[in-house]
C-alpha positions as a printed NumPy array, in Angstrom:
array([[ -94.844,  -49.342,   22.452],
       [ -96.386,  -45.968,   23.235],
       [-100.138,  -45.61 ,   23.301],
       [-101.834,  -42.444,   22.207],
       [-104.891,  -41.227,   23.958],
       [-107.535,  -40.17 ,   21.518],
       [-109.335,  -37.607,   23.631],
       [-111.209,  -34.651,   22.24 ],
       [-109.542,  -31.298,   22.861],
       [-112.287,  -30.138,   25.245],
       [-111.7  ,  -33.253,   27.379],
       [-107.945,  -32.611,   27.526],
       [-108.583,  -28.967,   28.422],
       [-111.017,  -30.03 ,   31.16 ],
       [-108.475,  -32.391,   32.751],
       [-105.594,  -29.937,   32.541],
       [-107.795,  -27.097,   33.726],
       [-108.738,  -29.006,   36.856],
       [-105.051,  -29.551,   37.62 ],
       [-104.299,  -25.86 ,   37.167],
       [-107.281,  -25.015,   39.378],
       [-106.028,  -27.492,   41.983],
       [-102.589,  -25.884,   41.907],
       [-104.079,  -22.411,   42.318],
       [-106.181,  -23.628,   45.239],
       [-103.087,  -25.178,   46.813],
       [-101.122,  -21.941,   46.431],
       [-103.919,  -19.934,   48.06 ],
       [-104.178,  -22.454,   50.904],
       [-100.414,  -22.419,   51.449],
       [-100.376,  -18.621,   51.538],
       [-103.067,  -18.669,   54.231],
       [-101.145,  -21.22 ,   56.289],
       [ -97.986,  -19.102,   56.103],
       [ -99.941,  -16.03 ,   57.168],
       [-101.315,  -17.983,   60.127],
       [ -97.782,  -19.048,   61.071],
       [ -96.712,  -15.399,   60.948],
       [ -99.614,  -14.412,   63.19 ],
       [ -98.824,  -17.235,   65.603],
       [ -95.192,  -16.109,   65.76 ],
       [ -96.317,  -12.564,   66.54 ],
       [ -98.662,  -13.817,   69.261],
       [ -95.913,  -15.956,   70.794],
       [ -93.516,  -13.013,   70.695],
       [ -96.042,  -10.757,   72.44 ],
       [ -96.318,  -13.351,   75.209],
       [ -92.549,  -13.902,   75.489],
       [ -90.21 ,  -11.311,   73.977],
       [ -87.077,  -13.186,   75.022],
       [ -87.015,  -14.698,   71.515],
       [ -87.191,  -12.713,   68.286],
       [ -90.478,  -12.95 ,   66.376],
       [ -88.642,  -14.27 ,   63.305],
       [ -87.157,  -17.051,   65.433],
       [ -90.622,  -18.15 ,   66.53 ],
       [ -91.69 ,  -18.236,   62.893],
       [ -88.627,  -20.176,   61.732],
       [ -89.014,  -22.703,   64.551],
       [ -92.617,  -23.445,   63.561],
       [ -91.702,  -23.628,   59.892],
       [ -88.858,  -26.05 ,   60.633],
       [ -91.22 ,  -28.324,   62.548],
       [ -93.716,  -28.296,   59.68 ],
       [ -91.205,  -28.863,   56.875],
       [ -88.669,  -31.023,   58.648],
       [ -90.964,  -33.298,   60.582],
       [ -90.874,  -37.062,   60.48 ],
       [ -94.289,  -37.113,   58.822],
       [ -92.858,  -35.505,   55.676],
       [ -91.982,  -37.711,   52.749],
       [ -89.351,  -35.149,   51.73 ],
       [ -88.039,  -33.626,   54.923],
       [ -86.169,  -30.36 ,   54.378],
       [ -84.052,  -28.074,   56.458],
       [ -84.494,  -24.345,   56.339],
       [ -82.147,  -21.593,   57.33 ],
       [ -83.136,  -18.045,   58.085],
       [ -81.597,  -15.501,   55.746],
       [ -79.959,  -12.545,   57.403],
       [ -81.308,   -9.405,   55.746]])
């Protein structure tokens, strides 16, 4: 048997709004992290140009996304543009 929640509209909007705000905050945080990874890759490349800057970036990204600490480990592959 399904139960209906009898919440006032403003309460529903408040709960959903906080989730949307949380998602926006997450997206901003993720963008900053990716920018920091890009900067780190550039710094590593400046110190050792034997590896392409994109390779440094992809290596770091693979560690972050494919690590054993991840519940959903993923593999990434660099696209050739």
